[in-house]
Backbone as ProteinMPNN parsed JSONL, in Angstrom:
{"seq_chain_A": "XXXXXXXXXXXXXXXXXXXXXXXXXXXXXXXXXXXXXXXXXXXXXXXXXXXXXXXXXXXXXXXXXXXXXXXXXXXXXXXXXXXXXXXXXXXXXXXXXXXXXXXXXXXXXXXXXXXXXXXXXXXXXXXXXX", "coords_chain_A": {"N_chain_A": [[18.002, -31.371, -17.27], [19.069, -30.235, -14.167], [22.266, -29.012, -13.103], [24.176, -30.598, -10.582], [24.806, -29.081, -7.406], [27.375, -29.603, -6.354], [28.918, -30.042, -8.577], [29.185, -27.491, -9.635], [30.547, -26.329, -7.466], [33.046, -27.647, -7.6], [33.899, -26.921, -10.192], [34.232, -24.196, -9.781], [36.302, -24.358, -7.91], [38.428, -25.509, -9.415], [38.793, -23.508, -11.303], [39.612, -21.433, -9.602], [41.995, -22.545, -8.627], [43.507, -22.548, -10.986], [43.885, -19.83, -11.334], [45.252, -19.149, -9.088], [43.774, -18.265, -6.949], [43.525, -17.987, -3.846], [41.741, -17.179, -1.868], [39.175, -17.971, -2.716], [39.632, -20.739, -2.849], [40.048, -21.212, -0.145], [37.475, -20.866, 0.823], [36.262, -23.124, -0.251], [37.604, -25.429, 0.521], [37.859, -27.479, 3.259], [39.115, -26.691, 6.51], [40.277, -28.819, 7.873], [40.869, -30.706, 5.94], [41.776, -33.778, 4.3], [44.109, -34.854, 2.035], [44.868, -37.106, -0.408], [47.503, -38.217, -2.332], [48.359, -40.105, -4.986], [51.029, -42.405, -5.835], [54.699, -42.411, -5.968], [56.368, -40.303, -6.071], [58.239, -37.324, -5.063], [56.168, -35.57, -4.481], [53.99, -37.091, -3.849], [51.756, -38.575, -1.448], [50.175, -38.066, 1.775], [48.318, -35.311, 2.692], [47.526, -33.343, 5.366], [45.179, -31.118, 6.461], [44.255, -27.776, 5.48], [46.333, -25.883, 5.158], [48.578, -27.504, 4.668], [47.79, -28.687, 2.274], [47.612, -26.425, 0.636], [50.289, -25.716, 0.645], [51.298, -27.89, -0.759], [50.047, -27.404, -3.242], [51.547, -25.147, -3.9], [54.083, -26.323, -4.181], [53.665, -27.815, -6.49], [53.258, -25.788, -8.388], [55.739, -24.477, -8.224], [57.607, -26.545, -8.839], [56.891, -27.086, -11.445], [57.42, -24.776, -12.7], [55.317, -23.044, -12.992], [53.862, -24.077, -15.104], [51.972, -26.041, -14.844], [48.823, -27.32, -15.646], [45.335, -27.921, -15.594], [42.842, -29.527, -17.374], [39.478, -29.887, -17.423], [37.601, -32.73, -18.084], [35.154, -33.971, -17.407], [32.677, -33.767, -14.797], [31.261, -35.558, -12.225], [28.715, -35.822, -9.83], [27.209, -36.163, -6.557], [25.296, -35.759, -3.539], [27.276, -36.195, -1.608], [29.723, -36.944, -2.754], [32.11, -36.36, -5.411], [33.459, -36.716, -8.676], [36.151, -35.907, -10.673], [37.1, -36.004, -13.913], [40.006, -35.569, -15.659], [42.612, -33.864, -17.515], [45.965, -33.446, -17.045], [48.637, -31.256, -17.633], [52.058, -30.313, -18.006], [55.402, -28.94, -17.868], [58.811, -29.606, -17.124], [62.218, -29.359, -16.385], [63.017, -30.305, -18.938], [61.243, -32.389, -19.279], [58.008, -33.665, -20.155], [54.648, -33.574, -19.079], [51.688, -35.254, -19.618], [48.859, -36.223, -18.692], [46.156, -38.359, -17.968], [43.858, -38.017, -15.482], [42.123, -38.844, -12.417], [40.184, -37.366, -10.028], [38.852, -37.688, -6.87], [36.388, -36.619, -4.652], [35.259, -36.014, -1.331], [32.553, -34.398, -0.068], [31.261, -32.111, 2.235], [28.844, -30.095, 3.694], [29.194, -28.077, 1.754], [31.938, -27.969, 1.384], [35.146, -29.295, 0.485], [36.189, -32.132, 2.096], [37.769, -34.334, 1.987], [40.093, -35.735, -0.32], [41.18, -37.574, -3.178], [43.72, -38.099, -5.403], [44.461, -39.534, -8.467], [46.301, -41.121, -11.092], [46.085, -42.14, -14.501], [48.384, -43.228, -15.458], [50.54, -43.95, -13.298], [53.321, -44.288, -13.208], [54.331, -42.54, -15.12], [53.669, -40.067, -13.934], [55.172, -40.259, -11.547], [57.791, -40.319, -12.601], [57.875, -37.825, -13.841], [57.598, -35.917, -11.721], [59.734, -36.559, -10.124]], "CA_chain_A": [[18.337, -31.721, -15.911], [19.924, -29.221, -13.542], [23.585, -29.447, -12.638], [24.267, -30.754, -9.129], [25.608, -27.988, -6.826], [28.778, -29.977, -6.143], [29.614, -29.859, -9.856], [29.532, -26.071, -9.65], [31.562, -26.108, -6.438], [34.356, -28.085, -8.095], [34.293, -26.056, -11.319], [34.733, -22.974, -9.144], [37.587, -24.683, -7.296], [39.457, -25.688, -10.442], [39.063, -22.171, -11.859], [40.386, -20.703, -8.592], [43.333, -23.132, -8.629], [44.195, -22.085, -12.195], [44.208, -18.41, -11.168], [45.945, -18.918, -7.83], [42.811, -17.552, -6.11], [43.528, -18.698, -2.571], [40.555, -16.8, -1.086], [38.09, -18.872, -3.126], [39.989, -22.085, -2.421], [39.832, -21.268, 1.303], [36.032, -21.043, 0.992], [35.808, -24.411, -0.774], [38.351, -26.55, 1.1], [37.739, -27.503, 4.715], [40.357, -26.457, 7.257], [40.837, -30.108, 8.293], [40.85, -31.604, 4.79], [42.842, -34.768, 4.104], [44.304, -34.965, 0.578], [45.693, -38.279, -0.712], [48.108, -38.108, -3.658], [48.912, -41.419, -5.303], [52.354, -42.476, -6.439], [55.902, -42.488, -5.14], [57.213, -39.136, -6.333], [58.378, -36.464, -3.885], [54.922, -34.851, -4.204], [52.959, -38.047, -3.451], [51.598, -38.749, -0.011], [48.935, -37.619, 2.397], [48.438, -33.95, 3.202], [46.468, -33.134, 6.354], [44.922, -29.719, 6.758], [44.252, -26.874, 4.334], [47.654, -25.272, 4.967], [49.453, -28.498, 4.039], [47.341, -28.833, 0.886], [48.026, -25.225, -0.084], [51.74, -25.82, 0.458], [51.459, -28.855, -1.855], [49.732, -26.665, -4.465], [52.716, -24.311, -4.171], [55.155, -27.193, -4.674], [53.331, -28.15, -7.878], [53.531, -24.601, -9.204], [57.186, -24.227, -8.233], [58.31, -27.624, -9.544], [56.574, -27.034, -12.874], [57.686, -23.433, -13.208], [54.043, -22.413, -13.321], [53.281, -24.623, -16.343], [50.957, -27.057, -14.543], [47.482, -26.919, -16.08], [44.339, -28.992, -15.577], [41.685, -29.367, -18.259], [38.394, -30.766, -16.97], [36.86, -33.475, -19.095], [33.793, -34.108, -16.909], [32.505, -33.831, -13.348], [30.095, -36.323, -11.799], [28.567, -35.496, -8.418], [25.972, -36.323, -5.807], [25.313, -34.932, -2.324], [28.443, -36.438, -0.757], [30.96, -37.2, -3.492], [32.24, -35.899, -6.789], [34.597, -37.256, -9.408], [36.566, -35.039, -11.773], [37.949, -36.635, -14.922], [40.745, -34.428, -16.187], [43.909, -34.026, -18.172], [46.962, -32.551, -16.462], [49.824, -31.069, -18.455], [53.104, -29.453, -17.441], [56.761, -29.247, -18.32], [59.849, -29.314, -16.125], [63.538, -29.961, -16.586], [63.034, -31.014, -20.213], [60.244, -33.463, -19.292], [56.63, -33.256, -20.411], [53.577, -34.336, -18.439], [50.384, -35.251, -20.286], [48.334, -37.304, -17.875], [44.724, -38.459, -17.708], [43.756, -38.209, -14.04], [40.819, -38.898, -11.778], [40.191, -36.804, -8.681], [37.635, -38.047, -6.152], [36.206, -35.715, -3.521], [34.184, -36.162, -0.354], [32.108, -33.02, 0.172], [30.317, -31.977, 3.341], [28.476, -28.701, 3.988], [29.724, -27.178, 0.744], [33.407, -27.91, 1.396], [35.883, -30.542, 0.28], [36.755, -32.598, 3.363], [38.777, -35.345, 1.672], [40.322, -35.848, -1.757], [42.103, -38.6, -3.655], [44.126, -37.847, -6.784], [45.096, -40.701, -9.072], [46.664, -40.968, -12.494], [45.961, -43.32, -15.35], [49.737, -43.766, -15.598], [51.286, -43.47, -12.124], [54.76, -44.274, -13.481], [54.589, -41.291, -15.821], [53.64, -39.0, -12.933], [56.336, -40.41, -10.66], [59.0, -39.912, -13.344], [57.828, -36.383, -14.098], [57.77, -35.12, -10.497], [60.958, -36.971, -9.415]], "C_chain_A": [[19.327, -30.688, -15.359], [21.236, -29.833, -13.063], [23.583, -29.54, -11.11], [25.151, -29.643, -8.566], [27.082, -28.345, -6.617], [29.592, -29.953, -7.433], [30.078, -28.41, -9.941], [30.619, -25.729, -8.644], [32.944, -26.489, -6.96], [34.812, -27.294, -9.314], [34.89, -24.758, -10.779], [36.118, -23.203, -8.54], [38.702, -24.83, -8.314], [39.798, -24.354, -11.11], [39.925, -21.352, -10.887], [41.819, -21.22, -8.545], [44.137, -22.598, -9.812], [44.648, -20.635, -12.067], [45.044, -18.121, -9.928], [45.09, -18.13, -6.842], [42.642, -18.295, -4.787], [42.306, -18.362, -1.718], [39.386, -17.728, -1.431], [38.397, -20.292, -2.694], [39.789, -22.256, -0.914], [38.346, -21.471, 1.61], [35.588, -22.472, 0.689], [36.469, -25.624, -0.143], [38.315, -26.43, 2.614], [39.102, -27.344, 5.388], [41.059, -27.763, 7.627], [40.836, -31.153, 7.178], [42.007, -32.607, 4.868], [42.909, -35.03, 2.603], [45.303, -36.086, 0.314], [46.2, -38.159, -2.147], [48.822, -39.419, -3.952], [50.323, -41.3, -5.876], [53.474, -42.521, -5.424], [56.845, -41.315, -5.376], [57.355, -38.31, -5.054], [57.092, -35.698, -3.542], [53.781, -35.775, -3.785], [52.886, -38.105, -1.928], [50.255, -38.264, 0.473], [49.179, -36.258, 3.031], [47.249, -33.684, 4.11], [46.37, -31.663, 6.704], [45.065, -28.845, 5.531], [45.621, -26.268, 4.1], [48.625, -26.228, 4.287], [49.085, -28.688, 2.567], [47.764, -27.616, 0.071], [49.533, -25.217, -0.31], [52.048, -26.794, -0.683], [51.137, -28.197, -3.196], [50.927, -25.799, -4.878], [53.883, -25.114, -4.716], [54.915, -27.564, -6.14], [53.684, -26.983, -8.792], [55.032, -24.359, -9.327], [57.918, -25.275, -9.063], [58.062, -27.58, -11.047], [56.857, -25.665, -13.482], [56.421, -22.717, -13.648], [53.36, -22.963, -14.557], [52.166, -25.638, -16.091], [49.571, -26.532, -14.88], [46.564, -28.142, -16.038], [43.186, -28.612, -16.489], [40.624, -30.377, -17.818], [37.733, -31.422, -18.172], [35.391, -33.594, -18.675], [33.81, -34.12, -15.387], [31.196, -34.557, -13.074], [29.941, -36.088, -10.304], [27.209, -35.909, -7.871], [26.114, -35.497, -4.526], [26.58, -35.089, -1.481], [29.762, -36.545, -1.504], [30.926, -36.566, -4.881], [33.503, -36.504, -7.38], [34.888, -36.306, -10.566], [37.506, -35.841, -12.671], [38.677, -35.499, -15.612], [42.043, -34.838, -16.863], [44.85, -32.985, -17.571], [48.164, -32.484, -17.39], [50.788, -30.13, -17.742], [54.414, -29.79, -18.119], [57.719, -28.862, -17.208], [61.116, -30.053, -16.472], [63.6, -30.816, -17.856], [62.043, -32.156, -20.309], [58.865, -32.871, -19.522], [55.666, -34.175, -19.666], [52.316, -34.158, -19.27], [49.662, -36.467, -19.719], [46.822, -37.235, -17.751], [44.562, -38.861, -16.247], [42.302, -38.282, -13.592], [40.979, -38.378, -10.366], [38.835, -37.097, -8.054], [37.559, -37.185, -4.903], [35.061, -36.171, -2.632], [33.831, -34.739, 0.063], [31.066, -33.018, 1.286], [30.092, -30.485, 3.605], [29.139, -27.711, 3.029], [31.227, -27.031, 0.731], [33.998, -29.288, 1.131], [36.518, -30.923, 1.612], [37.796, -33.697, 3.165], [38.883, -35.461, 0.165], [41.344, -36.941, -2.031], [42.45, -38.258, -5.097], [44.873, -39.066, -7.302], [45.327, -40.441, -10.555], [46.447, -42.272, -13.239], [47.311, -44.012, -15.491], [50.596, -43.266, -14.436], [52.799, -43.427, -12.356], [55.177, -42.998, -14.205], [54.648, -40.129, -14.834], [54.853, -39.069, -12.011], [57.606, -39.931, -11.359], [59.025, -38.405, -13.562], [58.178, -35.571, -12.853], [59.055, -35.481, -9.733], [62.189, -36.317, -10.003]], "O_chain_A": [[20.298, -30.326, -16.023], [21.303, -31.0, -12.676], [23.049, -28.663, -10.43], [26.154, -29.292, -9.188], [27.945, -27.471, -6.696], [30.818, -29.854, -7.391], [31.23, -28.138, -10.279], [31.51, -24.931, -8.933], [33.904, -25.74, -6.782], [36.004, -27.022, -9.453], [35.919, -24.286, -11.261], [36.999, -22.349, -8.646], [39.807, -24.33, -8.1], [40.956, -24.101, -11.444], [40.855, -20.663, -11.305], [42.758, -20.432, -8.436], [45.305, -22.239, -9.665], [45.675, -20.251, -12.626], [45.496, -16.993, -9.729], [45.619, -17.411, -5.994], [41.741, -19.119, -4.628], [41.878, -19.193, -0.917], [38.69, -18.212, -0.538], [37.503, -20.99, -2.215], [39.403, -23.333, -0.459], [38.002, -22.175, 2.559], [34.646, -22.975, 1.301], [35.953, -26.736, -0.256], [38.696, -25.403, 3.177], [40.115, -27.818, 4.875], [42.287, -27.815, 7.69], [40.805, -32.353, 7.452], [43.066, -32.318, 5.425], [41.909, -35.381, 1.977], [46.448, -36.021, 0.76], [45.404, -38.015, -3.076], [49.767, -39.795, -3.259], [50.742, -40.238, -6.335], [53.259, -42.647, -4.218], [57.991, -41.335, -4.927], [56.664, -38.571, -4.07], [56.949, -35.223, -2.415], [52.712, -35.297, -3.404], [53.827, -37.736, -1.225], [49.321, -38.076, -0.306], [50.12, -36.075, 3.804], [46.099, -33.785, 3.682], [47.326, -31.045, 7.172], [45.879, -29.119, 4.649], [46.043, -26.145, 2.95], [49.405, -25.817, 3.428], [49.963, -28.833, 1.716], [48.224, -27.758, -1.062], [50.0, -24.757, -1.352], [52.953, -26.552, -1.481], [51.855, -28.398, -4.175], [51.274, -25.728, -6.057], [54.596, -24.653, -5.607], [55.855, -27.62, -6.933], [54.321, -27.16, -9.831], [55.532, -24.069, -10.414], [58.757, -24.933, -9.896], [58.917, -27.987, -11.833], [56.561, -25.431, -14.653], [56.445, -21.89, -14.56], [52.378, -22.386, -15.024], [51.485, -26.05, -17.031], [49.188, -25.441, -14.457], [46.964, -29.249, -16.398], [42.627, -27.52, -16.389], [40.862, -31.584, -17.843], [37.357, -30.76, -19.139], [34.49, -33.351, -19.478], [34.823, -34.442, -14.766], [30.152, -34.208, -13.627], [30.929, -36.145, -9.572], [26.215, -35.994, -8.592], [26.977, -34.622, -4.452], [26.915, -34.189, -0.71], [30.816, -36.262, -0.935], [29.865, -36.28, -5.435], [34.479, -36.766, -6.678], [33.996, -35.948, -11.336], [38.566, -36.293, -12.239], [38.044, -34.563, -16.1], [42.491, -35.982, -16.788], [44.559, -31.789, -17.588], [48.652, -33.506, -17.873], [50.376, -29.263, -16.972], [54.529, -30.78, -18.842], [57.477, -27.922, -16.452], [61.087, -31.235, -16.813], [64.163, -31.911, -17.851], [62.002, -32.838, -21.333], [58.585, -31.735, -19.14], [55.848, -35.391, -19.629], [51.926, -33.034, -19.585], [49.829, -37.588, -20.199], [46.266, -36.175, -17.461], [45.057, -39.904, -15.82], [41.387, -37.845, -14.29], [41.801, -38.877, -9.597], [37.794, -36.79, -8.635], [38.544, -37.036, -4.181], [34.032, -36.65, -3.11], [34.694, -33.972, 0.491], [30.123, -33.81, 1.282], [31.046, -29.716, 3.723], [29.588, -26.641, 3.441], [31.755, -26.087, 0.143], [33.423, -30.311, 1.506], [37.284, -30.151, 2.19], [38.604, -33.965, 4.054], [37.893, -35.307, -0.55], [42.243, -37.197, -1.23], [41.552, -38.138, -5.931], [45.797, -39.566, -6.66], [44.631, -39.64, -11.18], [46.604, -43.36, -12.685], [47.379, -45.234, -15.626], [51.302, -42.267, -14.575], [53.486, -42.603, -11.752], [56.243, -42.442, -13.938], [55.562, -39.306, -14.887], [55.485, -38.05, -11.73], [58.408, -39.213, -10.763], [60.083, -37.78, -13.476], [58.974, -34.635, -12.93], [59.423, -34.779, -8.791], [63.3, -36.553, -9.528]]}, "name": "protein", "num_of_chains": 1, "seq": "XXXXXXXXXXXXXXXXXXXXXXXXXXXXXXXXXXXXXXXXXXXXXXXXXXXXXXXXXXXXXXXXXXXXXXXXXXXXXXXXXXXXXXXXXXXXXXXXXXXXXXXXXXXXXXXXXXXXXXXXXXXXXXXXXX"}
């Protein structure tokens, strides 16, 4: 069975994120994207627009001293949505993050138009980023 194109789109996006490849991320994320980040940490909330999302990406990198890493476990996709099961790790200020996360995407015309990031343990994430 062939891989759905949205699986490839997200694999490309996660690889670009890992490399800091903003040109590729600009191709894959809609200008008017809305990104929902669960939790109550300073990084949680709703980010509207690609520039706001890219600024949030920068906050993650800065707060973790560049140690933030995502390992994809699996990607499930259809024509409109995709789900990425992943493991996020990082270290900061003597704290360690090792979190099983689920990212849900709404995709239209080959671009992410909305995203929801959630953690298996929201308290762990809140404590790490606070």
